[in-house]
N, C-alpha and C positions, 0 to 999 in steps of 0.2 A: 477521591478517585485514585485507584491503585492500578499501576501497570505491571504486568507480569507475562511470563512465557505461558503459552497455552498448554493444556493437558488434554489427553485423548478424551477424558470425561467431559471436556468443554464442547465436544463436537456437536451435540444436539442444540445447545444454546447458540453456537456460532452459525449453524445451518439456519436456525430460526431468524437470527439477526440479519443474515444475508437476504433471506426471503422477504424481510420487511424493508429492504433498501433497494427498490427498483431504481435504476435499470441494471443492477448488478446481475451477472450471470449466476444462476443457481447451480453451482458445482454439485456433484454427487456428495452425499453424506460421507461416503468412503474417502473421497478426495479431501474433504475437510478434516477427517480423522487423520489421514496421512500427513497433512500439513501440520497438525498439532503434534503428532508423534515424531515424524522424521525431520521436520523443518522448524521445530520450536525455537531454535536460536535465531530464526529469520522471521518469526511471527510474534505478534503481541496482542494481548487483550487488555482492554480497560474495564475495570470492574468497579461498580459503585453499589454499596450495600449488598454485596454478594451476587450481584446481577451483572452479566456481561453487557456493556453498553457500547463497546468499540472493539474493532478487529482490524488488524492489518496483517496481510500475509505477503511474504516475499521470499526471495532466494537469491543466491549468487549464481549468475549464468556461467556454466562451465566454459563457454566460448569467449567470455569477457570477464575474467576474474577480478578486474578492478571495479566492477559495477555491482550495484545492488538493485534488483528488480522488484518493484512493488507490484504484486499481483492483484490484490483486492483490498479495498478500504470500505469498511462498513461502520456507520455510526448511528446508534438509535436516536430517535427523535429527541429524547431528553438530553442527549449529549451534543446536539448540533448548536452551532453558533458560539462555541467555547474553544475553538481551535484545537479540539480533541484530536482530529486526524493528524494535523501537523505536529502536535506534541508526541503522538505515538510514533510517527515516522522518525522524528528526531531522536527519540529514545531508542528506537531500533538501530539507528546509525551509531549510537554511542556504545553499543554492545561490542564485546571483543570479536564476535564473528564478522562484524562489518568494519573493524578497525581500519583496514587498508582500502576500503571502498572510496574511490575518487569521483564516481558518478552515480546518480540516481536515475533509474529508468522506470518507465511504466508505459502502458498503452491505453489510449483513450479514444472513444468515438467522438466525432465532430460535435455532436449535440449534447454531450455530457458536460454542461457548463459548470456544475459543482466540482467535478474532478479537474477541469482546466483551471478553475479558480484556485483550488488547493495547490496544484503544482506550480502555477505562476506565482502564487504567494510564497511558496517555499523558495523558489529561485530568487525572488526579490529579497526575501529576508536573509538569504544566504549570500546575496550579492554574487550570484552565479548565473551564467547564461542558460537559457532553456532553448533547446533546438527541437524542432518538430518535423517529422517526415512520415509519410505513409509507410506502414510496415506490412500489414495484412489487408489486402484489397478486397472489397465487397465481392466482385465477380471471380477473381482469380483464386482467392483463398476460402471464401465462404459460399461460393456458388449462388450468390445473390441473397442468401438467407440472413446476413448480418452486415451491419454497416462497417465501412473501412475503419480499422484500428490504426491510429497514429501513434508513433513512438515519440514520447516526450523524454528528452535526455537533458538532465540538469548536471552541469559540472564544467570544469572541475569544482569540487566543493572543498571548502576550507573548514576543517573540523573545529578550529578555534571560533569561527563565526557561528557555527551550529551550537557549540557549547554556550557561547554568550547569549544566544537567543533562547536557550532552554532555561537559563537563569541559574 
C-alpha cells in the first residue's frame, strides 16, 4: 500500500470510490478535482497495485488555524478492516502542512457508526478527548433534507503519540 498526495488525474477514480462508499455525499467531479489540485497537501490517496483504494480529504479552517478538518474518508471494500482510514489520517497529520495542528475536526451524522468508530478509535489511540456537538441542524441548515451533522473534535493531540502509533 502506498500513500501519496492526489493528482488532478486521480479525480475520476476518487469520484468512483466515493460513489461506492455510501452514505458519503457525492460531491461534484469538479469539487473532487479542486481538492486534488488546490488542497493536495491536505488530502491523501492510498494506492494498491496502481488502483486508488483509499481517499481522505481535508483542509485547515481559516477561522481555526490550529485545527485540521477531515472532510471525507472513503475506503474501498478490499481496504476495509485494515485500519487504512486511521493510517491515512495519521499520515496526513505528519505532513508539514499540518505540523502545527493541535485538533482534528470532522462532522458525522448520528447514524454513521463506521465514522464514529473511526474517530473514537483515533481519540483513544492518541489518548485525546473527543467532544461532540451539533453543528449543522437538520431543519435549520438542511431544510429537513439531511440529518444533523455533529462536530467531532479531537484534541489537543500529541504528535509524539501519533508518531508512535504510526510505527
